[in-house]
C-alpha positions as CSV (number, residue, x, y, z in Angstrom):
1,M,0.0,0.0,0.0
2,A,2.8,2.4,0.8
3,D,4.3,2.0,-2.7
4,E,0.9,2.7,-4.3
5,L,0.5,5.8,-2.2
6,Y,4.0,7.0,-3.1
7,E,3.3,6.4,-6.8
8,S,0.0,8.3,-6.6
9,F,1.8,11.3,-5.1
10,N,4.0,11.6,-8.2
11,E,1.7,10.4,-10.9
12,L,1.5,13.7,-12.9
13,L,5.1,14.9,-12.3
14,P,6.8,13.3,-15.4
15,V,4.0,14.6,-17.7
16,A,4.2,18.0,-16.2
17,S,7.9,18.3,-16.8
18,V,7.6,17.6,-20.6
19,V,4.5,19.8,-20.9
20,H,6.0,22.8,-19.2
21,I,9.2,22.7,-21.3
22,A,7.3,22.1,-24.6
23,L,4.8,24.9,-24.0
24,G,7.4,27.3,-22.7
25,V,9.7,26.8,-25.8
26,M,6.8,27.2,-28.2
27,A,5.5,30.3,-26.4
28,L,9.0,31.7,-26.5
29,V,9.2,31.2,-30.3
30,L,5.9,33.0,-30.7
31,A,7.0,35.9,-28.5
32,H,10.2,36.4,-30.5
33,R,8.3,36.4,-33.7
34,T,5.8,38.9,-32.4
35,R,5.8,42.5,-33.7
36,G,3.6,45.5,-33.1
37,R,2.8,44.9,-29.4
38,E,3.4,47.1,-26.4
39,W,6.8,46.3,-25.0
40,N,5.5,45.1,-21.6
41,E,3.0,42.7,-23.3
42,R,5.7,41.1,-25.3
43,Y,8.2,41.1,-22.4
44,A,5.6,39.5,-20.1
45,G,5.1,36.8,-22.7
46,M,8.8,36.1,-22.7
47,L,9.0,36.1,-18.9
48,I,6.1,33.6,-18.6
49,S,7.7,31.4,-21.3
50,W,11.0,31.3,-19.5
51,M,9.2,30.6,-16.2
52,M,7.6,27.6,-17.8
53,V,10.9,26.3,-19.1
54,M,12.5,26.7,-15.7
55,L,9.6,24.9,-14.0
56,G,9.8,22.1,-16.5
57,I,13.5,21.5,-15.9
58,Q,12.9,21.7,-12.2
59,Y,10.2,19.0,-12.5
60,V,12.6,16.8,-14.5
61,C,15.0,17.0,-11.5
62,S,12.0,16.2,-9.2
63,T,11.1,13.2,-11.3
64,I,14.6,11.8,-11.1
65,I,14.7,12.4,-7.3
66,D,11.4,10.6,-6.9
67,Y,12.6,7.6,-8.9
68,R,15.7,7.4,-6.8
69,V,13.8,7.7,-3.5
70,E,11.3,5.0,-4.7
71,N,14.2,2.6,-5.4
72,L,16.3,3.2,-2.4
73,G,17.9,0.0,-1.2
74,S,16.6,-2.0,-4.1
75,G,19.9,-2.1,-5.9
76,E,18.4,-0.6,-9.1
77,V,20.0,2.8,-8.5
78,S,23.7,2.6,-7.8
79,H,25.4,5.0,-5.3
80,F,22.1,6.0,-3.9
81,N,21.5,3.8,-0.9
82,T,20.2,6.3,1.6
83,Y,18.0,9.4,1.6
84,G,21.0,11.5,2.3
85,D,22.7,10.3,-0.9
86,V,19.7,11.5,-2.9
87,F,19.2,14.7,-0.9
88,Y,22.9,15.8,-1.2
89,S,23.3,15.1,-4.9
90,A,23.6,17.1,-8.2
91,I,19.9,16.5,-9.0
92,S,18.7,17.8,-5.7
93,Y,20.9,20.8,-6.0
94,G,19.7,21.3,-9.5
95,Q,16.1,21.3,-8.3
96,S,16.9,24.0,-5.8
97,A,19.0,26.0,-8.2
98,L,16.2,26.1,-10.9
99,S,13.7,27.0,-8.1
100,S,15.9,30.0,-7.2
101,A,16.3,31.0,-10.8
102,F,12.5,30.8,-11.2
103,L,12.0,33.0,-8.1
104,A,14.4,35.6,-9.5
105,T,12.4,35.7,-12.7
106,V,9.0,35.7,-11.3
107,C,9.6,38.7,-9.0
108,I,10.0,40.9,-12.1
109,L,6.7,40.0,-13.8
110,P,4.4,42.0,-11.5
111,L,6.6,45.1,-11.9
112,I,6.0,45.3,-15.7
113,Y,2.6,43.7,-16.4
114,P,-0.3,44.6,-16.6
115,Y,0.7,48.0,-15.2
116,P,4.4,48.7,-15.7
117,I,5.8,50.2,-12.5
118,I,9.2,50.4,-14.2
119,Q,8.9,52.8,-17.1
120,K,12.4,53.6,-18.3
121,E,13.9,53.4,-21.8
122,S,16.4,50.8,-20.4
123,V,13.7,48.8,-18.7
124,L,14.7,45.4,-20.2
125,K,18.4,46.0,-19.3
126,I,17.4,46.9,-15.8
127,C,15.1,43.9,-15.3
128,T,17.7,41.5,-16.8
129,V,20.5,42.8,-14.6
130,V,18.2,42.5,-11.5
131,I,17.2,38.9,-12.4
132,L,20.9,37.9,-12.9
133,A,22.1,39.7,-9.8
134,I,19.4,38.0,-7.6
135,A,20.0,34.5,-9.1
136,L,23.8,34.7,-9.1
137,V,23.7,35.1,-5.3
138,L,20.6,33.1,-4.5
139,V,21.5,29.9,-6.4
140,P,24.7,29.0,-4.5
141,F,23.5,30.5,-1.2
142,D,20.4,28.3,-1.0
143,I,22.5,25.1,-1.6
144,F,25.4,26.1,0.6
145,T,23.1,26.8,3.6
146,E,21.3,23.4,3.1
147,F,18.0,25.2,2.2
148,T,17.5,26.6,5.7
149,Y,16.6,30.0,4.4
150,R,13.9,29.0,2.0
151,G,11.4,31.2,3.9
152,V,13.6,34.2,3.2
153,R,14.2,33.2,-0.4
154,N,10.4,32.8,-1.0
155,V,9.9,36.5,-0.1
156,L,10.5,37.1,-3.8
157,M,7.1,35.5,-4.5
158,W,5.5,38.2,-2.4
159,T,5.9,40.7,-5.3
160,G,2.8,39.3,-7.0
161,Y,0.7,39.5,-3.8
162,L,1.8,43.1,-3.0
163,V,1.5,44.5,-6.6
164,W,-1.2,42.6,-8.3
165,T,-3.7,42.7,-5.5
166,P,-3.9,46.6,-5.4
167,V,-4.0,46.6,-9.2
168,Y,-6.9,44.2,-9.2
169,I,-8.8,46.2,-6.7
170,R,-8.2,49.5,-8.5
171,F,-9.5,48.3,-11.9
172,L,-12.3,46.2,-10.4
173,F,-13.7,49.4,-8.7
174,G,-13.1,51.2,-12.0
175,E,-15.3,48.8,-13.8
176,M,-18.0,48.4,-11.1
177,L,-18.3,52.0,-9.9
178,Y,-17.2,54.1,-12.8
179,D,-17.9,51.9,-15.8
180,E,-14.3,52.5,-17.1
181,K,-14.0,51.0,-20.6
182,G,-11.2,48.4,-20.7
183,A,-10.9,48.1,-16.9
184,R,-12.2,44.5,-17.0
185,A,-9.3,43.4,-19.3
186,I,-6.9,44.6,-16.6
187,S,-8.6,43.2,-13.6
188,S,-9.3,39.9,-15.3
189,V,-5.7,39.3,-16.4
190,T,-4.5,40.4,-13.0
191,A,-6.8,37.8,-11.3
192,L,-5.6,35.2,-13.8
193,L,-1.9,36.0,-13.1
194,L,-2.6,35.6,-9.4
195,L,-4.4,32.3,-10.0
196,G,-1.6,31.0,-12.3
197,L,1.2,31.8,-10.0
198,Y,-0.5,31.0,-6.6
199,G,-3.4,28.7,-7.6
200,Q,-1.8,25.6,-6.1
201,V,-1.4,27.3,-2.7
202,Y,-4.8,29.1,-2.9
203,I,-6.5,25.7,-2.4
204,F,-5.1,25.9,1.2
205,W,-6.4,29.5,1.8
206,L,-8.4,28.8,4.9
207,Q,-5.6,26.7,6.4
208,D,-3.2,29.5,5.7
209,F,-5.6,32.2,7.0
210,T,-6.1,30.4,10.3
211,G,-2.5,29.2,10.6
212,I,-3.3,25.5,10.8
213,A,-1.2,24.9,7.7
214,T,1.9,25.2,9.9
215,V,1.5,21.5,10.8
216,Y,2.4,20.5,7.2
217,F,5.5,22.7,7.3
218,A,6.6,21.0,10.5
219,R,6.1,17.6,9.0
220,W,8.0,18.6,5.8
221,E,10.9,19.8,7.9
222,V,11.1,16.5,9.7
223,E,10.6,14.3,6.7
224,D,13.2,16.1,4.5
225,F,15.6,16.9,7.3
226,V,15.4,20.6,6.4
227,A,15.9,22.8,9.4
228,Q,14.4,26.3,9.1
229,N,15.8,29.2,11.1
230,Y,13.6,31.6,13.1
231,L,13.6,34.3,10.4
232,S,12.4,31.8,7.7
233,T,9.7,30.5,10.0
234,T,8.4,34.0,10.8
235,L,8.3,35.0,7.2
236,T,6.5,31.8,6.3
237,M,3.8,32.5,8.8
238,F,3.4,36.0,7.4
239,R,3.2,34.6,3.9
240,L,0.3,32.3,5.0
241,G,-1.7,35.3,6.1
242,I,-1.1,37.1,2.8
243,T,-2.1,34.0,0.8
244,G,-5.5,33.7,2.6
245,T,-6.2,37.4,2.4
246,T,-5.5,37.8,-1.3
247,L,-7.7,34.9,-2.2
248,L,-10.6,36.4,-0.2
249,V,-10.0,39.7,-2.0
250,I,-10.3,38.0,-5.4
251,F,-13.3,35.9,-4.2
252,F,-15.4,38.8,-2.9
253,G,-14.4,40.9,-5.9
254,E,-15.5,38.3,-8.4
255,M,-18.7,37.6,-6.5
256,W,-19.5,41.3,-6.5
257,R,-19.0,41.4,-10.2
258,S,-21.0,38.2,-10.7
259,F,-23.9,39.7,-8.8
260,K,-24.0,42.8,-10.9
261,K,-22.8,41.6,-14.3
262,G,-23.2,37.9,-14.5
263,F,-21.2,34.8,-13.6
264,G,-18.0,34.3,-15.7
265,G,-15.2,31.8,-16.1
266,I,-12.8,33.5,-13.7
267,S,-15.6,33.8,-11.1
268,F,-16.3,30.0,-11.4
269,V,-12.6,29.2,-10.9
270,V,-12.3,31.5,-7.8
271,A,-15.5,30.1,-6.3
272,L,-14.2,26.5,-6.8
273,L,-10.9,27.4,-5.1
274,F,-12.9,28.9,-2.2
275,V,-14.9,25.7,-1.7
276,V,-11.9,23.5,-2.1
277,G,-10.1,25.6,0.5
278,V,-12.9,25.1,3.0
279,M,-12.8,21.3,2.3
280,W,-9.1,21.2,2.8
281,Y,-9.5,22.9,6.2
282,L,-12.0,20.2,7.3
283,I,-9.8,17.4,6.0
284,T,-6.8,18.8,7.8
285,L,-8.7,18.8,11.1
286,V,-9.7,15.2,10.6
287,N,-6.1,14.2,9.7
288,Y,-4.4,16.6,12.2
289,D,-2.9,13.8,14.4
290,T,-1.4,12.1,11.3
291,S,0.1,15.3,10.1
292,E,1.5,16.1,13.6
293,S,2.9,12.6,14.1
294,C,6.3,13.5,12.6
295,V,6.8,16.1,15.3
296,Q,5.4,14.1,18.2
297,T,6.6,10.6,17.7
298,I,7.1,8.9,14.3
299,C,5.8,9.8,10.9
300,E,2.5,8.0,10.2
301,P,1.6,7.7,6.5
302,F,-1.5,9.4,5.2
303,N,-4.4,7.2,4.2
304,E,-5.3,6.5,0.6
305,N,-8.3,8.9,0.5
306,F,-6.2,11.8,1.7
307,V,-3.6,11.0,-1.0
308,D,-6.3,10.8,-3.7
309,W,-7.7,14.2,-2.6
310,Y,-4.2,15.7,-2.6
311,V,-3.8,14.5,-6.2
312,F,-7.2,15.8,-7.4
313,T,-6.6,19.2,-5.9
314,Y,-3.0,20.3,-5.4
315,Q,-1.3,18.3,-8.2
316,V,-4.0,19.1,-10.7
317,A,-3.7,22.8,-9.8
318,K,0.1,22.8,-9.9
319,F,0.8,20.5,-12.9
320,L,-2.2,21.1,-15.0
321,G,-3.8,24.3,-13.9
322,V,-0.6,26.4,-14.1
323,P,0.2,25.7,-17.8
324,L,-3.4,26.1,-18.8
325,V,-3.8,29.5,-17.1
326,F,-0.4,30.8,-18.3
327,M,-0.9,29.7,-21.9
328,F,-4.4,31.2,-21.9
329,I,-2.9,34.5,-20.7
330,V,-0.2,34.4,-23.4
331,L,-2.6,33.6,-26.2
332,N,-5.7,35.5,-25.1
333,Y,-4.2,38.8,-23.9
334,N,-2.3,40.0,-27.0
335,M,1.2,38.9,-25.8
336,V,2.0,37.0,-29.0
337,D,1.1,37.4,-32.7
338,T,-0.6,34.2,-33.7
339,E,-1.0,35.4,-37.2
340,A,2.7,35.8,-38.0
341,E,4.4,33.5,-40.4
342,G,4.5,30.0,-38.9
343,S,2.9,31.1,-35.7
344,K,-0.6,29.7,-36.3
345,L,0.9,26.2,-36.7
346,I,2.7,26.5,-33.4
347,T,-0.4,27.9,-31.7
348,R,-2.4,24.9,-33.0
349,I,0.2,22.5,-31.6
350,M,0.1,24.3,-28.2
351,V,-3.7,23.9,-28.1
352,L,-3.6,20.3,-29.1
353,L,-0.9,19.6,-26.4
354,L,-3.0,21.2,-23.7
355,I,-6.0,19.2,-24.8
356,L,-4.0,15.9,-24.8
357,V,-2.5,16.7,-21.4
358,A,-5.9,17.6,-19.9
359,T,-7.4,14.3,-21.3
360,S,-4.6,12.1,-20.2
361,S,-4.4,13.7,-16.7
362,I,-8.2,13.1,-16.2
363,I,-7.8,9.5,-17.2
364,E,-4.8,9.0,-14.9
365,M,-6.8,10.4,-12.0
366,I,-9.7,8.2,-12.7
367,Q,-7.4,5.2,-12.7
368,I,-5.9,6.2,-9.4
369,I,-9.3,6.1,-7.7
370,L,-11.2,3.4,-9.6
371,P,-9.8,-0.1,-10.3
372,I,-10.3,0.2,-14.0
373,P,-8.2,-2.0,-16.4
374,E,-5.7,-0.2,-18.6
375,M,-7.4,-1.3,-21.8
376,I,-10.6,0.5,-20.7
377,T,-8.7,3.7,-19.7
378,S,-6.8,3.5,-23.1
379,A,-10.2,3.4,-24.8
380,L,-11.5,6.3,-22.8
381,F,-8.3,8.3,-23.6
382,A,-8.8,7.7,-27.3
383,A,-12.4,8.7,-27.2
384,G,-11.6,11.8,-25.2
385,V,-8.9,12.8,-27.6
386,V,-11.3,12.4,-30.6
387,V,-14.0,14.5,-28.8
388,F,-11.6,17.3,-27.8
389,I,-9.8,17.5,-31.1
390,G,-13.2,18.1,-32.6
391,W,-13.4,21.2,-30.5
392,E,-9.8,22.3,-31.2
393,E,-10.6,24.5,-34.2
394,R,-13.4,26.3,-32.2
395,I,-11.1,26.8,-29.3
396,M,-8.4,28.2,-31.7
397,D,-10.8,30.6,-33.3
398,Q,-12.1,31.9,-29.9
399,I,-8.5,32.5,-28.6
400,I,-7.3,34.2,-31.8
401,T,-10.4,36.3,-32.6
402,E,-11.3,37.4,-29.0
403,T,-8.0,38.6,-27.6
404,S,-7.9,41.5,-25.1
405,S,-5.1,44.0,-24.6
406,A,-4.6,45.0,-21.0
407,A,-1.7,47.2,-22.0
408,E,-3.9,49.3,-24.3
409,S,-6.5,49.6,-21.5
410,V,-3.8,50.8,-19.1
411,K,-2.6,53.3,-21.6
412,E,-6.1,54.7,-22.1
413,L,-7.1,54.8,-18.4
414,V,-4.1,55.8,-16.5
415,G,-1.4,56.5,-19.1
416,M,1.9,54.9,-19.8
417,A,5.2,56.2,-21.0
418,R,6.1,55.6,-24.6
419,I,9.1,53.3,-24.6
420,E,10.8,51.8,-27.7
421,V,12.5,48.5,-27.0
422,S,14.8,47.1,-29.7
423,E,14.9,43.5,-31.0
424,G,18.4,43.3,-29.7
425,E,17.3,43.9,-26.1
426,F,14.7,41.1,-26.3
427,R,17.4,38.8,-27.7
428,F,19.8,39.9,-24.9
429,F,17.2,39.0,-22.3
430,S,16.7,35.5,-23.7
431,M,20.4,34.9,-24.0
432,S,20.7,35.9,-20.3
433,M,18.0,33.4,-19.3
434,I,20.0,30.7,-21.2
435,F,23.1,31.7,-19.3
436,L,21.1,31.7,-16.0
437,I,19.9,28.1,-16.5
438,T,23.3,27.0,-17.5
439,Y,24.8,28.7,-14.5
440,A,22.3,27.0,-12.2
441,I,23.1,23.5,-13.6
442,L,26.9,24.1,-13.4
443,I,26.7,25.3,-9.8
444,S,24.7,22.1,-8.9
445,L,27.3,19.9,-10.6
446,L,30.2,21.8,-9.0
447,F,28.8,21.6,-5.4
448,D,28.1,17.8,-5.9
449,A,31.7,17.2,-7.2
450,M,33.0,19.1,-4.2
451,G,31.0,17.0,-1.8
452,I,30.2,20.2,0.1
453,H,27.7,18.6,2.5
454,E,29.5,15.2,3.1
């Protein structure tokens, strides 16, 4: 039973790694082919694309780590006989390094889109230098300190909470109270960015808001032998409060809008997260003793129903929801030109890939819960693919013909400095991201070769 539970925990991880890298690379190609967009729209598309690639490589490392942990002591994986051998290895360091590189990148996105706080002619150079400076320090620091300052490192994620939440409120009120034309495009993309970046943690919003989520952090520290200092613990507690608060802001904002102007797709997703968060709180209360067992005595495994619920909520939000939301933003909010030469074919492949991933993920989850033979699930997968491919052209037409431009709305409502960014600056940014990923991998290999934690 333990092996089955462990397998369920990591069912979607290998697929997620391939999907994130593939979608990130294709979106990056589209972004570099795009012309005639506002600089911050195009730059946001590139940032999201590189974030996807970094997440994908990070998930590749996680997949290898899970394989090694699953086979500890079996003789199938040489040189990895204990958890320490896996934890202090190049792959584990690589996972941490790519996570740090991702955080260095993601802290810039709220500063330039949808409302660009940085409005300088040299904005791309400034942002690129800031990303490189943060990552060059953060990558080796996190590994060298044995990940004990992760709470401090994760402060970089707060940028989205602190910037996007006020932007969402400002343009929500502009739409609801003053009927500002275009305000909905800004508030909707801001809500989607919050959901895309934090959706997987928003499902724990009530646990975070009440502080009960700390029991999972305590269990994680014991299971992974990762000690957290007082500063990291304090900052983590503060982040939990921010997470719960921002979800409530979006929830009440969307419910207000739904009451006055009708229920929409974003309102449905936010309402679903709200309900799932309440259910997670109740499930945590039921399983509190099991969660706390690591701290009190010895770690007790979670039961099968808890694992299934975890897969259906957290893993779906993280591994399936994130690429769906981010790719919807890239394609639907004018960040890329889908009509450029060769771009429509790439867009079509992206949509088909998302459909295939959604179908296969749903089938995998059904198979986890119900004892259905693989032949039946294969037949269901084939049928689902046929049905969804039939909708592919309609989905493509809707995405391409009904795009919104949040940047144009910002320019009309509050004004925005006219900035000309050359093609060379966009290429310089992408080359810097390639250097950053290479640097993260090389640091991981170097620290492993040095045996720094032996």
